[in-house]
C-alpha positions, 0 to 999 in steps of 0.5 A: 773708766774706773779700771784706772783707779782700780790699777793704780789709785795713787798714781798722780795723774790718774785723776787727771786722765779719768777726768779727761776720758770722761770729758771726751766720752761726753764729747762723743755723746754731744756729737751723736746728739745725746746731751742727757748722756753727756751731762752725766759723763761731764759730772764725772769728769768734774768730780775728777777735777776737770773744772776748766772753761771747756767743761763748762761750756761742753756743759752748757751745750748740753743744757742748750741743746735739751733747752734747758736755758737756766742750766746753760746760762749758768755754765756759759757764764761759769766758762766766761768766768774762767776766760773772760774772752770765751767767745763761744760761750759769750755768743751761746749766752747771747742766744740763749737771752735771745731765745728768752726775749731778754734782747737787752741782755743778748745785744750786750754780749753780741756787741762783746762777740763782735768787739772780739771777733772783728773779722766777722765784720758786723754785729749780725755776722757775730749773731749768725756765727755758729759756736757748737760741739765742733768748736772743742773737737777741732 
């Protein structure tokens, strides 16, 4: 991917293109169930300026798949900070809290998910919804 920089490093879109390429490669690693490799390329994407809610969510997923709940919590919170109605990040943050037996925090976030997704019908349906890498590659 560094060929982009070596070919024309002064082109205004080079960093953005490289950031997107790294992000896409990270998603492929997540789909291949290789979260550690995904974290490496997501870090490269961020170094090239990609700091939106989707990179935070994807990085949170990688941490979650590795059962690094502290890293996942940090990243899902970052996604929510960037987009307060980011339902997948809200849901997965609640799920992380539930896995850590932090039930009051989990319930708080599941309640928000339920409010944002009335089509799910109940808080139980909101709890059992699935938001993984497929959300990002649709």
